[in-house]
Structures are given as structure tokens and as C-alpha cells.
MARLODREN-283413 format. One line per 8 residues: number of its first residue (from 1); for each residue x, y, z of C-alpha. Coordinates in steps of 0.5 Angstrom, whole numbers, plus 500, padded with zeros to 3 digits. Each point is the difference from the previous one (the first is absolute). Example, Ala and Ser with C-alpha at 12.3 -4.5 7.8 and 13.67 -1.06 7.14 Angstrom:
1> 525/491/516 ~ 502/507/498
***
This chain:
1> 361/459/608 ~ 497/497/507 ~ 493/497/500 ~ 496/504/505 ~ 495/495/500 ~ 506/496/504 ~ 501/505/505 ~ 493/501/501
9> 499/492/501 ~ 506/501/505 ~ 496/505/504 ~ 494/497/500 ~ 502/493/502 ~ 501/502/507 ~ 494/504/501 ~ 496/494/497
17> 503/496/506 ~ 498/505/505 ~ 508/501/501 ~ 500/508/500 ~ 495/505/497 ~ 501/503/493 ~ 503/507/502 ~ 505/496/503
25> 501/495/494 ~ 501/507/495 ~ 505/503/505 ~ 504/494/500 ~ 500/500/492 ~ 501/507/499 ~ 507/500/500 ~ 500/495/495
33> 495/503/496 ~ 502/505/494 ~ 495/506/500 ~ 497/499/493 ~ 497/493/503 ~ 498/503/507 ~ 493/502/497 ~ 499/493/497
41> 502/497/506 ~ 495/503/504 ~ 494/499/495 ~ 502/493/500 ~ 500/499/507 ~ 495/504/503 ~ 495/498/494 ~ 501/493/502
49> 499/501/508 ~ 494/504/498 ~ 497/495/496 ~ 503/494/503 ~ 493/496/502 ~ 498/501/493 ~ 506/498/497 ~ 501/494/504
57> 493/498/499 ~ 502/500/493 ~ 507/496/501 ~ 498/494/504 ~ 496/497/495 ~ 505/500/495 ~ 505/497/504 ~ 500/492/500
65> 503/500/507 ~ 502/506/505 ~ 507/502/500 ~ 505/499/505 ~ 501/506/505 ~ 507/500/497 ~ 497/502/494 ~ 496/505/502
73> 504/505/495 ~ 497/496/495 ~ 493/501/502 ~ 502/507/501 ~ 502/500/493 ~ 494/497/498 ~ 495/505/503 ~ 505/506/497
81> 498/497/493 ~ 493/499/502 ~ 500/507/502 ~ 503/503/494 ~ 495/496/495 ~ 494/503/504 ~ 502/507/503 ~ 505/503/496
89> 501/502/493 ~ 506/496/498 ~ 499/496/494 ~ 498/493/502 ~ 505/497/496 ~ 505/504/503 ~ 497/499/507 ~ 501/492/499
97> 507/500/497 ~ 503/505/505 ~ 497/496/506 ~ 503/494/497 ~ 506/503/499 ~ 500/502/507 ~ 501/493/503 ~ 508/499/498
105> 502/506/504 ~ 496/496/506 ~ 504/494/498 ~ 494/497/499 ~ 501/498/493 ~ 495/494/501 ~ 494/504/501 ~ 501/503/493
113> 495/495/497 ~ 495/501/506 ~ 500/507/500 ~ 499/500/492 ~ 494/495/501 ~ 497/503/505 ~ 499/507/497 ~ 498/497/494
121> 495/496/503 ~ 497/506/503 ~ 499/503/494 ~ 496/495/497 ~ 496/498/506 ~ 499/508/503 ~ 492/499/500 ~ 500/494/503
129> 505/501/505 ~ 497/507/502 ~ 493/496/501 ~ 503/496/505 ~ 502/506/505 ~ 497/501/506 ~ 497/507/502 ~ 506/501/505
137> 505/498/494 ~ 496/505/495 ~ 501/506/505 ~ 507/498/502 ~ 499/500/507 ~ 501/494/505 ~ 494/496/502 ~ 500/502/507
145> 501/507/499 ~ 494/501/495 ~ 496/496/505 ~ 502/505/506 ~ 500/506/496 ~ 493/498/497 ~ 497/499/507 ~ 503/507/502
153> 498/504/494 ~ 494/496/497 ~ 498/507/496 ~ 507/502/498 ~ 504/493/499 ~ 500/501/492 ~ 503/507/500 ~ 505/498/506
161> 502/494/495 ~ 501/504/494 ~ 504/505/504 ~ 505/495/502 ~ 501/498/493 ~ 502/507/498 ~ 507/503/501 ~ 499/506/505
169> 501/507/497 ~ 506/504/502 ~ 498/504/506 ~ 505/506/503 ~ 499/504/506 ~ 503/507/499 ~ 504/503/506 ~ 496/505/503
177> 506/503/504 ~ 503/501/493 ~ 495/503/495 ~ 492/499/499 ~ 497/495/496 ~ 498/505/494 ~ 507/502/499 ~ 503/493/500
185> 494/498/495 ~ 503/506/495 ~ 507/497/501 ~ 497/493/498 ~ 497/503/494 ~ 506/504/498 ~ 504/494/500 ~ 495/496/496
193> 497/496/505 ~ 492/499/500 ~ 498/501/508 ~ 493/501/503 ~ 499/502/507 ~ 498/494/505 ~ 492/500/502 ~ 501/498/507
201> 507/503/503 ~ 501/507/499 ~ 508/499/498 ~ 499/494/495 ~ 501/500/493 ~ 499/495/495 ~ 504/498/494 ~ 496/498/494
209> 506/496/498 ~ 505/497/505 ~ 507/502/499 ~ 507/499/503 ~ 501/504/507 ~ 506/503/496 ~ 495/504/495 ~ 496/503/506
217> 501/507/501 ~ 503/501/507 ~ 500/493/502 ~ 507/500/502 ~ 500/506/503 ~ 494/498/505 ~ 495/504/497 ~ 496/494/498
225> 499/493/503 ~ 497/494/497 ~ 494/498/504 ~ 493/498/499 ~ 494/504/501 ~ 497/496/506 ~ 506/499/503 ~ 501/508/500
233> 494/501/505 ~ 503/497/506 ~ 504/507/501 ~ 493/504/499 ~ 496/495/505 ~ 506/500/505 ~ 500/508/499 ~ 507/501/504
241> 500/507/504 ~ 506/504/501 ~ 504/498/506 ~ 497/493/501 ~ 504/493/501 ~ 498/495/495 ~ 501/493/499 ~ 500/497/493
249> 500/492/502 ~ 502/496/494 ~ 503/506/497 ~ 504/496/494 ~ 500/502/494 ~ 499/507/503 ~ 495/503/495 ~ 495/502/506
257> 506/502/504 ~ 502/505/495 ~ 493/502/499 ~ 498/502/507 ~ 507/504/500 ~ 498/504/494 ~ 493/501/503 ~ 503/503/506
265> 507/500/501 ~ 500/503/507 ~ 499/493/503 ~ 504/495/504 ~ 499/494/496 ~ 503/493/502 ~ 500/495/494 ~ 500/493/502
273> 501/494/496 ~ 503/493/502 ~ 504/498/494 ~ 507/504/500 ~ 500/500/492 ~ 493/502/500 ~ 502/506/504 ~ 505/502/496
281> 495/501/494 ~ 497/505/505 ~ 506/504/501 ~ 501/500/492 ~ 493/503/499 ~ 501/505/506 ~ 507/502/497 ~ 497/501/493
289> 494/504/503 ~ 505/504/504 ~ 496/499/507 ~ 502/497/506 ~ 497/495/505 ~ 503/495/506 ~ 501/493/497 ~ 500/494/504
297> 500/493/499 ~ 495/496/505 ~ 494/496/500 ~ 493/503/501 ~ 498/495/504 ~ 505/501/505 ~ 501/507/502 ~ 504/499/506
305> 506/498/496 ~ 500/507/496 ~ 495/505/504 ~ 503/506/504 ~ 493/500/504 ~ 498/507/497 ~ 493/499/498 ~ 498/502/493
313> 495/505/497 ~ 498/496/494 ~ 502/493/498 ~ 500/497/492 ~ 499/493/500 ~ 501/498/493 ~ 499/493/502 ~ 503/494/496
321> 495/496/496 ~ 498/496/494 ~ 501/505/495 ~ 493/498/497 ~ 499/508/498 ~ 506/501/496 ~ 500/493/496 ~ 500/504/493
329> 507/503/502 ~ 503/493/503 ~ 496/495/497 ~ 504/494/503 ~ 496/501/506 ~ 495/496/496 ~ 505/494/500 ~ 503/501/507
337> 495/501/505 ~ 496/495/503 ~ 494/500/505 ~ 504/498/506 ~ 504/507/499 ~ 494/504/500 ~ 498/497/507 ~ 508/501/502
345> 500/507/498 ~ 493/502/504 ~ 503/497/506 ~ 507/504/499 ~ 496/506/499 ~ 496/499/506 ~ 506/500/504 ~ 503/506/497
353> 494/504/502 ~ 500/497/507 ~ 507/502/501 ~ 500/507/497 ~ 494/502/503 ~ 503/501/507 ~ 505/505/497 ~ 495/505/498
361> 499/506/504 ~ 493/501/503 ~ 496/504/495 ~ 505/497/494 ~ 498/497/494 ~ 502/494/496 ~ 499/499/493 ~ 499/492/497
369> 502/499/493 ~ 501/494/496 ~ 500/499/492 ~ 495/494/501 ~ 493/499/498 ~ 498/494/504 ~ 496/502/506 ~ 504/495/505
377> 506/505/499 ~ 496/506/501 ~ 493/501/502 ~ 500/494/504 ~ 507/501/503 ~ 498/507/503 ~ 493/498/502 ~ 503/495/504
385> 505/505/503 ~ 495/505/502 ~ 496/494/504 ~ 506/498/504 ~ 503/507/501 ~ 497/504/505 ~ 499/508/498 ~ 502/498/493
393> 495/504/495 ~ 500/501/493 ~ 500/507/497 ~ 496/500/493 ~ 504/501/494 ~ 498/506/496 ~ 501/498/493 ~ 495/501/494
401> 501/493/497 ~ 500/492/500 ~ 497/496/506 ~ 499/503/506 ~ 500/494/505 ~ 498/500/508 ~ 507/501/502 ~ 504/502/494
409> 500/502/492 ~ 502/495/495 ~ 502/502/493 ~ 500/495/495 ~ 505/499/494 ~ 497/504/494 ~ 503/500/493 ~ 504/506/498
417> 499/502/507 ~ 502/499/507 ~ 502/493/504 ~ 496/496/505 ~ 501/503/507 ~ 497/500/507 ~ 500/506/505 ~ 498/500/507
425> 501/506/505 ~ 500/498/507 ~ 500/505/506 ~ 502/499/507 ~ 496/503/506 ~ 503/507/502 ~ 500/497/508
***
């Protein structure tokens, strides 16, 4: 039988090296992974990424010298072993034995002694090793990010860090064009699913236990979609009206695209994305929902290459960002992000706003959204845009929740609740 820990090490090694994301690694492994091992594979990979800084802080003192880059799979295996001993219900002896056995399929038989020695040394030195952890390691976030979050949200920092280390709930959006939320909740109860209405979005339901999408009533038929409650607020805030021409910039994977059409299907919607493979995901999502939009490949920073010259009534700018509001769903962000990338994202967001603003008709509205909790990508970006853009003004966002800022609304990740998100609604002068 295949050792799932070997597969997990092969998935994690390129993530540790910064070569690609965890989602990409799991996609690559999917064809070679038996269905019965997928749950354990995801648990090991997501768990190591979610607790990486803590696990690595425990591992380093146990190594007499750093492992070479070519042996990153062995390092991943050591982290997998520590994760099992610290966070899983696997018996200690089984965790050690199975992790040691995973060395052979990696063609790293020499590492068996090392893995065994390190894991057993951890068992005997746990208290000493834990005492040596720095704060950022104990909370399993990179030091620079703890500093940035503390500076931005000093009163909320402990809650943010805690929420980031707990998997987010499975939240769904009921397709209002196909039925009511109450009707779907009744169907879910009949199917044995425990689901509750969302607290913020009128179409949201939250499952108390995550299940495969194939077990969700009506999913294949487009009656319900997976989407966090914070992300569901975009369609509500942009508030599409019949007959309007709307641009969904940076549209992939299409969750907000579909929701805009569900909220008002009598609109002319252009879904734009720079990457053709990502645009295919929008196409697939709309097909499942039985909705239609115009899909176009194009860079939001260069509208001259794709815009037909006809102004839009409303624009959704779901801007590329650090993803620091969704780390609980994508914990590899903790490994992959660097401070320089935040600055680069902010510059990219500014270029997108400047490029798309002229495409908005007089009196039109633009909704800026990110799944970030860092002011450099959110409030600071919008404040700078308003200052340099004549006539641009902020429309107050009317939601009875979270942190209302001078220019927008910041939602912070909440355990059992929504992801971290930022929204700012901008209005163009009518003349």
C-alpha cells in the first residue's frame, strides 16, 4: 500500500521551495492519489503549511546541520512527522514508523536513521524545544506578517492570528434564481446535512461539517455554490440593476461573476481575466449555474487591448492581492508571501484602478475588493486613488458589521465565520 506521507512530502517540497502553491501541488498529485488516501493527504499538507513556522522552529534545533535543497522532500517528511506527533490523533509509534518508512519510496533510504532520530529526540525534548520558540513561531505566522498585522490591528491581533490557524467553515451561496435559502436548508436537513443561515449575506448558508461537493444537494445542478460569506457581499454592494452594462475585472474563478447574474440576470456582464486557463474556470462555473456572460481575455491595466469604447455603468475590481484574509483556506500563503510582494500588489492595484476608472460612465460606480487585511492593499490604496483622481468620491458602505474606515469596510477573519475582506465603493461624478 502506498505511504501517504511519501505523497505528502512530494507535494510539500516544491511549496517549501516556493516553486508553486499547495493547491497546484495537490492538483498535480490528484491523478496518482487513491480516493481513500486523499483526506489524509490534505490533512498532512494543509496542517504542515498551517503550522509551518511552529514546526520549523521545533525542527531546526534538532538538526545538526541544515538539509540541502535537493533533500527538501526529507525536510518536508520531518515536518509531517512533527505535525502528526503534535496535532493528530495518530499513535506516536505509528506516526514515527510510518514517517520513517516513507523515506524508501522517496529513494532516500539514507534518511531513515535521521527521521527516526529527529522524531524521537522531539518526543524526549518537547518542553525544552517549545520554550525556545519565539512568539511568531508559536502563532505560526512569519515574523514580518505578525508585525504588519499588529501595527494595523493592535486590538484584534490575537483574534486574527487564532482565526488564521483554524480551517474556515464550508460556506455556500444559494442561487436565488432557483429557489430560496429556507427551501434549500430544508433540503439539506432532509439529506442529513447540518446547515445554518449565514449572518451577513442573505443567500449564505454555513455547514457545520465540511463535505464533498458531490454530497451537497443541488450543487451539480447549479442551485448552490461554494463561496465564503464575505465574498458574497460583493454582489450586494455593487447592486446590479436591470439593463446595466457591468465589468467584472479579474473575474476568475467566477464566484462573484455568477452571483452578480444570480442577483440580476438582466444585465450585460463582461467577465475579464488575463489568464486564459483561469477564464475557463469562469466558463465552467457559469455553465453549471446556467448563466451567461461575455468572457474576454485581457489585462485590466491595458483596456485599449480589449475595450470596445462603450462605458460601463458599474465595475467590480476584485483586485489581485496578498490573500492575507484567506490564509486559513490557503495556509501556504504564510510560506510564499514576502514583504516586497505587498508593495508590488499595491502598485498593481493602483494601476488597475487608474486604468479602469475612465471606462466608467458619469455617475457610475466602482466596487474595489480584496481578500486582504493589510491597509497597504486596502484603505491606503483607496485613499491614494481618491486623492489623485478628480471627482472620485467614496460612497459609505452600509453594513452593520466589522470595521468601518474612512474609505471602506474591513472584515477580519472570524473563527466559524467569514474570511478577511475589504470593500470600498466609489462613485463617479454625474457630469
